[in-house]
Backbone as CSV, one residue per row, in Angstrom:
resi,resn,N_x,N_y,N_z,CA_x,CA_y,CA_z,C_x,C_y,C_z
1,MET,84.270,87.797,73.339,82.982,88.468,73.176,83.154,89.642,72.218
2,GLN,82.290,89.776,71.237,82.394,90.831,70.250,82.013,92.176,70.833
3,LEU,82.528,93.254,70.186,82.297,94.607,70.676,80.814,94.936,70.718
4,SER,80.053,94.503,69.692,78.622,94.798,69.667,77.916,94.195,70.870
5,ASN,78.339,92.987,71.263,77.735,92.351,72.433,78.098,93.076,73.717
6,LEU,79.349,93.559,73.799,79.781,94.300,74.988,78.977,95.571,75.146
7,LEU,78.754,96.283,74.015,77.980,97.520,74.077,76.532,97.235,74.455
8,THR,75.997,96.119,73.956,74.627,95.750,74.305,74.488,95.509,75.793
9,ILE,75.493,94.808,76.375,75.465,94.538,77.813,75.520,95.834,78.596
10,ALA,76.415,96.750,78.168,76.549,98.020,78.882,75.267,98.827,78.821
11,LEU,74.649,98.887,77.638,73.407,99.655,77.489,72.270,99.015,78.265
12,ALA,72.246,97.677,78.292,71.197,96.993,79.048,71.318,97.305,80.526
13,GLY,72.562,97.361,81.012,72.765,97.695,82.418,72.284,99.081,82.746
14,LEU,72.522,100.018,81.841,72.041,101.380,82.069,70.521,101.427,82.043
15,ALA,69.923,100.687,81.111,68.467,100.715,80.980,67.775,100.142,82.205
16,SER,68.413,99.159,82.851,67.785,98.508,83.991,67.958,99.290,85.291
17,ALA,68.856,100.268,85.288,69.108,101.040,86.504,68.071,102.148,86.652
18,SER,67.681,102.421,87.909,66.747,103.512,88.175,67.468,104.841,88.048
19,PRO,66.733,105.963,87.869,67.381,107.273,87.796,68.261,107.564,89.004
20,VAL,67.788,107.170,90.192,68.590,107.408,91.398,69.889,106.610,91.342
21,GLU,69.808,105.346,90.901,71.002,104.514,90.807,71.993,105.090,89.797
22,LEU,71.469,105.625,88.688,72.342,106.216,87.678,73.088,107.421,88.237
23,VAL,72.378,108.276,88.954,73.012,109.455,89.542,74.068,109.046,90.550
24,GLU,73.735,108.072,91.405,74.684,107.618,92.421,75.936,107.055,91.777
25,ARG,75.790,106.253,90.715,76.945,105.662,90.056,77.793,106.727,89.378
26,GLN,77.148,107.742,88.799,77.895,108.801,88.132,78.702,109.631,89.121
27,GLN,78.280,109.685,90.374,78.961,110.494,91.373,80.067,109.738,92.095
28,LYS,80.164,108.447,91.925,81.145,107.640,92.639,82.485,107.607,91.889
29,LEU,83.544,107.378,92.643,84.862,107.167,92.064,84.839,105.826,91.329
30,ARG,85.361,105.812,90.119,85.215,104.656,89.235,86.544,103.905,89.083
31,ILE,86.511,102.617,89.384,87.699,101.766,89.342,87.462,100.654,88.332
32,MET,88.336,100.535,87.344,88.212,99.464,86.352,89.236,98.367,86.613
33,PRO,88.799,97.179,87.067,89.700,96.025,87.113,89.823,95.460,85.692
34,LEU,90.997,95.586,85.105,91.220,95.248,83.696,92.196,94.081,83.603
35,GLY,91.868,93.107,82.768,92.797,91.996,82.621,92.222,90.857,81.808
36,ASP,92.788,89.702,82.050,92.362,88.484,81.353,91.622,87.583,82.341
37,SER,91.804,86.282,82.247,91.077,85.372,83.147,91.514,85.522,84.601
38,ILE,92.724,86.014,84.831,93.184,86.195,86.205,92.424,87.342,86.870
39,THR,91.756,88.143,86.060,90.828,89.153,86.587,89.392,88.646,86.548
40,GLU,89.028,87.960,85.453,87.629,87.555,85.276,87.221,86.409,86.198
41,ILE,88.008,85.340,86.234,87.576,84.138,86.955,88.425,83.921,88.208
42,ALA,88.623,85.004,88.951,89.385,84.951,90.195,88.636,85.740,91.262
43,CYS,89.016,85.515,92.510,88.298,86.141,93.630,89.030,87.313,94.261
44,TRP,90.196,87.685,93.740,90.894,88.805,94.363,90.080,90.085,94.288
45,ARG,89.277,90.253,93.223,88.423,91.454,93.122,87.491,91.550,94.335
46,ALA,86.948,90.406,94.722,86.039,90.374,95.866,86.775,90.696,97.160
47,PHE,87.969,90.150,97.325,88.715,90.384,98.560,89.230,91.824,98.641
48,VAL,89.556,92.408,97.495,89.925,93.833,97.496,88.717,94.683,97.862
49,TRP,87.531,94.274,97.389,86.325,95.022,97.762,86.098,94.968,99.277
50,ASP,86.430,93.848,99.889,86.347,93.778,101.358,87.218,94.862,101.994
51,GLN,88.405,95.076,101.454,89.293,96.123,101.970,88.686,97.508,101.759
52,ILE,88.064,97.704,100.605,87.405,98.984,100.326,86.288,99.230,101.335
53,ALA,85.495,98.188,101.585,84.388,98.320,102.537,84.912,98.551,103.954
54,ALA,85.942,97.819,104.340,86.499,97.961,105.692,87.065,99.357,105.920
55,ALA,87.545,99.982,104.848,88.082,101.346,104.944,86.984,102.407,104.909
56,GLY,85.728,101.970,104.715,84.611,102.899,104.733,84.316,103.574,103.412
57,PHE,84.797,103.000,102.308,84.641,103.651,101.004,83.601,102.980,100.096
58,ALA,82.931,101.943,100.578,82.051,101.167,99.696,80.951,102.005,99.057
59,ASN,80.483,103.037,99.739,79.420,103.874,99.193,79.944,105.024,98.349
60,GLN,81.268,105.131,98.248,81.858,106.252,97.519,82.577,105.831,96.243
61,VAL,82.761,104.533,96.075,83.478,104.045,94.901,82.676,102.935,94.235
62,GLN,83.075,102.610,93.019,82.445,101.522,92.281,83.460,100.901,91.340
63,TYR,83.304,99.594,91.110,84.005,98.964,90.005,83.216,99.271,88.731
64,VAL,83.923,99.396,87.602,83.252,99.616,86.330,83.810,98.654,85.286
65,GLY,83.040,98.432,84.245,83.430,97.574,83.146,82.207,97.003,82.467
66,SER,82.418,96.426,81.306,81.302,95.862,80.543,80.840,94.525,81.102
67,GLN,81.659,93.903,81.956,81.316,92.627,82.563,80.734,92.848,83.960
68,ASN,79.797,91.999,84.339,79.212,92.034,85.687,78.986,90.582,86.084
69,SER,80.022,89.976,86.698,79.955,88.529,86.905,80.818,88.099,88.076
70,ASN,80.514,86.897,88.549,81.247,86.268,89.653,81.397,84.786,89.315
71,PRO,82.188,84.461,88.280,82.233,83.084,87.778,82.689,82.055,88.801
72,GLN,83.526,82.463,89.748,84.047,81.512,90.730,83.163,81.388,91.966
73,GLY,82.038,82.123,91.984,81.175,82.081,93.158,81.876,82.581,94.407
74,CYS,82.658,83.639,94.250,83.445,84.176,95.363,82.525,84.643,96.487
75,ARG,82.950,84.400,97.711,82.150,84.766,98.875,82.975,85.613,99.847
76,PRO,83.137,86.879,99.518,83.860,87.753,100.437,83.000,88.080,101.653
77,THR,83.579,88.798,102.584,82.826,89.224,103.761,81.694,90.158,103.367
78,THR,81.945,90.996,102.375,80.948,91.951,101.899,80.007,91.252,100.928
79,THR,78.780,91.031,101.325,77.866,90.235,100.508,77.417,90.967,99.241
80,ASN,77.353,92.284,99.283,76.866,93.043,98.115,78.016,93.701,97.370
81,TRP,79.130,92.999,97.240,80.302,93.580,96.579,80.037,93.836,95.099
82,ASP,80.703,94.847,94.564,80.504,95.263,93.182,81.225,94.290,92.251
83,GLN,80.483,93.645,91.354,81.040,92.584,90.518,81.381,93.045,89.096
84,ARG,81.315,94.334,88.832,81.673,94.814,87.496,83.185,94.747,87.304
85,HIS,83.591,94.506,86.059,85.021,94.401,85.753,85.213,94.393,84.246
86,GLU,86.476,94.402,83.847,86.812,94.308,82.425,87.861,93.210,82.262
87,GLY,87.552,92.036,82.821,88.407,90.870,82.668,87.884,89.976,81.557
88,HIS,88.777,89.511,80.692,88.361,88.722,79.530,89.296,87.532,79.363
89,SER,88.786,86.360,79.640,89.598,85.146,79.625,90.201,84.887,78.248
90,GLY,91.499,84.635,78.245,92.196,84.271,77.015,92.660,85.435,76.167
91,TRP,92.321,86.653,76.563,92.644,87.804,75.723,94.071,88.280,75.951
92,LEU,94.663,88.827,74.899,96.029,89.322,74.926,96.053,90.824,75.218
93,ALA,97.096,91.269,75.896,97.292,92.704,76.099,97.358,93.432,74.760
94,ILE,98.010,92.808,73.799,98.178,93.430,72.484,96.826,93.679,71.828
95,ASP,95.931,92.701,71.887,94.615,92.854,71.261,93.759,93.866,72.018
96,ILE,93.825,93.838,73.353,93.056,94.794,74.149,93.493,96.213,73.830
97,ALA,94.804,96.421,73.731,95.325,97.754,73.431,94.917,98.216,72.041
98,ASN,95.002,97.332,71.079,94.784,97.734,69.690,93.319,97.803,69.280
99,ASN,92.457,97.032,69.949,91.104,96.884,69.421,89.959,97.180,70.384
100,TYR,90.199,97.221,71.682,89.065,97.223,72.594,89.066,98.304,73.671
101,LEU,90.205,98.621,74.229,90.228,99.448,75.433,89.589,100.815,75.233
102,ALA,89.830,101.445,74.108,89.276,102.782,73.883,87.750,102.765,73.960
103,ASN,87.137,101.765,73.368,85.671,101.673,73.406,85.165,101.338,74.798
104,TRP,85.901,100.476,75.518,85.474,100.163,76.887,85.472,101.413,77.755
105,LEU,86.511,102.235,77.614,86.594,103.434,78.449,85.575,104.487,78.034
106,ARG,85.155,104.462,76.778,84.062,105.353,76.373,82.738,104.884,76.966
107,SER,82.533,103.571,76.984,81.261,103.019,77.475,81.178,103.044,78.998
108,THR,82.295,102.761,79.666,82.329,102.730,81.133,83.558,103.505,81.599
109,PRO,83.474,104.828,81.653,84.628,105.654,82.035,85.164,105.287,83.413
110,ALA,86.452,105.523,83.592,87.115,105.173,84.843,87.990,106.325,85.324
111,ASP,88.217,106.349,86.634,89.162,107.274,87.257,90.452,106.556,87.640
112,ILE,90.332,105.262,87.903,91.470,104.414,88.266,91.378,103.137,87.438
113,VAL,92.487,102.728,86.842,92.546,101.436,86.165,93.618,100.598,86.840
114,GLN,93.233,99.379,87.209,94.162,98.406,87.784,94.236,97.238,86.804
115,PHE,95.471,96.936,86.320,95.525,95.851,85.335,96.688,94.898,85.528
116,MET,96.410,93.642,85.202,97.417,92.592,85.060,97.176,91.915,83.718
117,LEU,98.135,92.067,82.822,98.021,91.485,81.485,99.404,91.032,81.011
118,GLY,99.399,90.049,80.144,100.636,89.565,79.555,100.777,88.062,79.552
119,THR,100.036,87.381,80.434,100.152,85.921,80.508,99.791,85.264,79.180
120,ASN,98.683,85.668,78.589,98.270,85.052,77.325,99.188,85.446,76.181
121,ASP,99.724,86.666,76.234,100.696,87.081,75.216,101.918,86.172,75.266
122,VAL,102.380,85.867,76.498,103.527,84.975,76.661,103.207,83.594,76.112
123,PHE,102.016,83.072,76.429,101.617,81.758,75.924,101.605,81.727,74.397
124,ARG,101.240,82.842,73.785,101.155,82.910,72.317,102.485,83.298,71.669
125,GLY,103.529,83.400,72.465,104.844,83.650,71.901,105.151,85.091,71.567
126,ARG,104.373,86.025,72.103,104.647,87.437,71.843,105.866,87.885,72.642
127,SER,106.631,88.794,72.046,107.867,89.228,72.676,107.603,90.206,73.810
128,THR,108.584,90.335,74.697,108.483,91.316,75.776,108.309,92.711,75.207
129,ASN,109.043,93.032,74.139,108.908,94.361,73.524,107.488,94.619,73.043
130,ASP,106.860,93.595,72.450,105.484,93.760,71.959,104.518,93.995,73.121
131,ILE,104.721,93.293,74.229,103.829,93.442,75.378,104.009,94.820,76.011
132,ILE,105.251,95.256,76.166,105.506,96.577,76.731,104.937,97.666,75.821
133,ALA,105.026,97.481,74.519,104.436,98.445,73.590,102.921,98.502,73.764
134,ALA,102.313,97.344,74.026,100.867,97.319,74.285,100.537,98.049,75.575
135,TYR,101.349,97.844,76.606,101.164,98.575,77.862,101.198,100.082,77.603
136,THR,102.178,100.516,76.820,102.314,101.954,76.538,101.089,102.480,75.805
137,LYS,100.611,101.728,74.844,99.422,102.172,74.112,98.219,102.234,75.043
138,MET,98.097,101.273,75.969,96.983,101.301,76.915,97.035,102.543,77.797
139,VAL,98.224,102.907,78.248,98.351,104.119,79.061,97.949,105.342,78.244
140,GLN,98.358,105.394,76.994,97.972,106.514,76.136,96.457,106.594,75.971
141,ILE,95.828,105.447,75.793,94.364,105.407,75.646,93.687,105.835,76.946
142,MET,94.203,105.343,78.069,93.633,105.720,79.372,93.704,107.230,79.579
143,ARG,94.845,107.814,79.264,95.018,109.248,79.485,94.231,110.078,78.487
144,ALA,94.022,109.557,77.289,93.163,110.258,76.343,91.722,110.270,76.841
145,ALA,91.317,109.184,77.500,89.960,109.099,78.046,89.815,109.940,79.306
146,ASN,90.887,110.002,80.108,90.867,110.750,81.375,92.297,111.202,81.669
147,PRO,92.613,112.477,81.439,93.989,112.957,81.635,94.502,112.779,83.059
148,LYS,93.599,112.598,84.022,94.003,112.420,85.413,93.884,110.959,85.860
149,MET,93.887,110.053,84.900,93.761,108.631,85.221,94.878,108.185,86.153
150,LYS,94.511,107.492,87.207,95.474,106.846,88.097,95.555,105.373,87.694
151,ILE,96.777,104.866,87.597,96.994,103.541,87.011,97.797,102.658,87.965
152,ILE,97.318,101.442,88.149,98.063,100.406,88.871,98.380,99.302,87.872
153,VAL,99.646,98.965,87.723,100.037,97.838,86.879,100.648,96.772,87.763
154,ASP,100.193,95.560,87.602,100.655,94.447,88.433,101.833,93.730,87.781
155,LEU,102.804,93.339,88.578,103.763,92.355,88.103,103.012,91.034,87.966
156,VAL,103.225,90.357,86.857,102.437,89.179,86.501,102.810,88.005,87.401
157,ILE,101.799,87.263,87.827,102.051,86.119,88.701,102.782,85.015,87.929
158,PRO,103.552,84.178,88.630,104.292,83.108,87.956,103.362,82.015,87.454
159,LEU,103.885,81.228,86.545,103.176,80.067,86.026,103.618,78.828,86.779
160,GLY,102.705,77.891,86.908,103.033,76.605,87.512,103.284,75.534,86.478
161,VAL,103.232,75.930,85.209,103.489,75.002,84.104,104.481,75.652,83.157
162,GLY,105.383,74.835,82.602,106.337,75.358,81.642,107.347,76.308,82.265
163,SER,107.972,77.104,81.417,109.019,78.023,81.840,108.449,79.373,82.251
164,ASN,109.076,79.999,83.232,108.681,81.341,83.660,109.620,82.410,83.128
165,SER,110.509,82.058,82.235,111.515,83.020,81.774,110.882,84.228,81.093
166,ALA,109.838,84.019,80.295,109.207,85.143,79.600,108.434,86.021,80.575
167,ILE,107.802,85.420,81.594,107.122,86.199,82.631,108.146,87.020,83.409
168,GLN,109.276,86.394,83.733,110.325,87.100,84.467,110.892,88.255,83.647
169,ALA,111.049,88.035,82.347,111.574,89.091,81.480,110.607,90.271,81.418
170,LEU,109.312,89.970,81.339,108.310,91.041,81.312,108.312,91.807,82.630
171,ASN,108.275,91.081,83.727,108.254,91.740,85.036,109.495,92.598,85.266
172,ALA,110.632,92.152,84.740,111.869,92.914,84.908,111.817,94.257,84.174
173,ARG,111.036,94.322,83.122,110.923,95.559,82.338,109.923,96.549,82.913
174,ILE,108.965,96.055,83.679,107.851,96.914,84.107,108.285,98.090,84.984
175,PRO,109.157,97.931,85.977,109.485,99.084,86.826,110.037,100.278,86.057
176,ALA,111.004,100.069,85.174,111.570,101.179,84.400,110.537,101.750,83.436
177,TRP,109.741,100.873,82.848,108.674,101.343,81.948,107.708,102.243,82.704
178,ALA,107.261,101.811,83.880,106.309,102.596,84.666,106.917,103.935,85.089
179,ALA,108.168,103.897,85.522,108.829,105.138,85.944,108.940,106.125,84.784
180,GLY,109.174,105.608,83.597,109.312,106.472,82.433,108.022,107.148,82.012
181,LEU,106.893,106.535,82.317,105.594,107.097,81.930,104.861,107.756,83.094
182,ASN,105.391,107.614,84.282,104.734,108.178,85.462,104.708,109.700,85.387
183,THR,103.566,110.297,85.748,103.454,111.751,85.817,102.703,112.118,87.091
184,THR,102.837,113.368,87.486,102.105,113.835,88.663,100.611,113.814,88.413
185,GLU,100.201,114.224,87.226,98.773,114.295,86.907,98.156,112.913,86.744
186,SER,98.917,111.989,86.171,98.402,110.638,85.910,99.445,109.620,86.371
187,PRO,99.484,109.353,87.682,100.536,108.485,88.224,100.352,107.016,87.868
188,ILE,101.476,106.320,87.836,101.489,104.868,87.647,102.240,104.258,88.821
189,VAL,101.616,103.317,89.513,102.298,102.583,90.574,102.236,101.094,90.256
190,ILE,103.138,100.361,90.871,103.244,98.920,90.637,102.734,98.155,91.850
191,ALA,101.935,97.144,91.588,101.566,96.165,92.614,102.380,94.904,92.337
192,ASP,103.284,94.583,93.237,104.154,93.425,93.020,103.413,92.144,93.401
193,CYS,102.756,91.587,92.408,101.989,90.358,92.616,102.817,89.104,92.348
194,ASN,104.085,89.297,92.029,104.938,88.151,91.694,105.826,87.713,92.847
195,THR,106.528,88.659,93.478,107.456,88.310,94.545,106.711,87.661,95.707
196,GLY,107.091,86.469,96.053,106.453,85.761,97.158,105.235,84.952,96.770
197,TYR,104.826,85.048,95.500,103.667,84.251,95.071,104.121,82.800,94.865
198,LYS,103.476,81.875,95.548,103.844,80.464,95.470,103.047,79.779,94.362
199,THR,103.735,79.010,93.524,103.023,78.312,92.456,102.056,77.267,93.015
200,SER,102.236,76.875,94.268,101.269,75.968,94.902,99.926,76.665,95.126
201,ASP,99.908,77.999,95.002,98.664,78.753,95.133,98.012,79.026,93.788
202,LEU,98.326,78.186,92.803,97.644,78.182,91.507,96.778,76.934,91.449
203,ARG,95.512,77.095,91.157,94.617,75.936,91.190,94.795,75.021,89.990
204,ASP,95.376,75.548,88.899,95.522,74.752,87.681,96.836,75.041,86.960
205,GLY,97.770,75.641,87.660,99.037,75.998,87.045,99.054,77.391,86.437
206,VAL,97.885,78.029,86.351,97.778,79.361,85.738,96.978,80.324,86.617
207,HIS,95.829,79.857,87.132,94.897,80.740,87.832,95.013,80.604,89.346
208,PRO,94.812,81.700,90.058,94.967,81.658,91.515,93.924,80.766,92.194
209,SER,94.373,80.069,93.220,93.454,79.431,94.159,92.958,80.509,95.110
210,ILE,92.107,80.138,96.054,91.641,81.126,97.029,92.827,81.727,97.787
211,ALA,93.788,80.892,98.155,94.974,81.415,98.835,95.728,82.384,97.934
212,GLY,95.798,82.068,96.639,96.444,82.965,95.691,95.692,84.278,95.541
213,ASP,94.361,84.188,95.497,93.544,85.404,95.417,93.746,86.282,96.651
214,GLN,93.833,85.660,97.799,94.048,86.423,99.030,95.400,87.115,99.003
215,PHE,96.417,86.428,98.468,97.732,87.041,98.317,97.650,88.245,97.384
216,LEU,96.996,88.091,96.244,96.869,89.196,95.286,96.174,90.394,95.917
217,ALA,95.152,90.119,96.714,94.419,91.217,97.359,95.324,92.005,98.304
218,THR,96.269,91.315,98.957,97.182,92.031,99.865,98.148,92.922,99.096
219,LYS,98.359,92.633,97.825,99.272,93.435,97.006,98.546,94.544,96.243
220,ILE,97.335,94.256,95.784,96.577,95.220,94.986,95.811,96.199,95.863
221,GLY,95.284,95.705,96.973,94.451,96.548,97.833,95.128,97.805,98.344
222,PRO,96.330,97.725,98.930,96.950,98.932,99.497,97.183,100.068,98.498
223,PRO,97.786,99.825,97.322,97.931,100.949,96.393,96.593,101.474,95.881
224,LEU,95.618,100.583,95.747,94.299,101.038,95.322,93.673,101.924,96.391
225,LEU,93.766,101.537,97.642,93.225,102.360,98.724,93.931,103.711,98.799
226,ASN,95.234,103.735,98.534,95.942,105.018,98.499,95.380,105.924,97.417
227,TYR,95.144,105.355,96.241,94.558,106.136,95.143,93.150,106.620,95.511
228,ILE,92.378,105.762,96.146,91.018,106.145,96.545,91.071,107.329,97.500
229,ARG,91.921,107.239,98.506,92.034,108.330,99.482,92.455,109.634,98.801
230,GLU,93.453,109.550,97.922,93.925,110.742,97.229,92.819,111.341,96.351
231,SER,92.114,110.476,95.634,91.075,110.950,94.715,89.912,111.584,95.468
232,LEU,89.473,110.952,96.546,88.346,111.504,97.312,88.736,112.780,98.037
233,ALA,90.041,112.960,98.271,90.531,114.197,98.889,90.739,115.294,97.860
234,GLY,90.517,114.958,96.585,90.656,115.951,95.530,92.039,116.042,94.952
235,ASN,92.871,115.039,95.222,94.256,115.057,94.697,94.397,114.182,93.452
């Protein structure tokens, strides 16, 4: 989707919201689910929202992003779950870092960014160094947009097709990379979405099945809830 179309969608969403809705959204803690198709056409976002609602935070937080969709027809316990996100099927971390993220964060500012990216870069033959460099640029962009940005980076789920060596190489680099960029003001934590993930929980060799989405939610939800609690407490 082109940038002009993304901005049109964002502006249309603002235009359709009532003044009260705009004020309420501006006052809520903002969480951006960022990624590729594993964010866009998966149900873990919905299941994580169930955790947010169960913890009593549904009226205090919101998902943000230029997208507002539920392509898989996810049916979480929470019927009115927030479907906004910044997941883009087929997109590379490298392209998002170099061409899109800065504008997305200007259009839909965030306090917390949760991302899983790199699968498409691996498919396109990009090196681990190139992907890690893209991660670093994304963190720089996030912090330029919000110096107190809280960041969750996921270890990438395994593939059920072909070799997983490049995914394993990327995941092996993430802990040291995250530790090197972690700060008190803008912390980075890891959600280990790889260890224990069964390739039988991929519906097509790449994307999570419902069981896979439920697994991801158990890994992403807890660190996100920790960030929510800290942020709402003023930390």
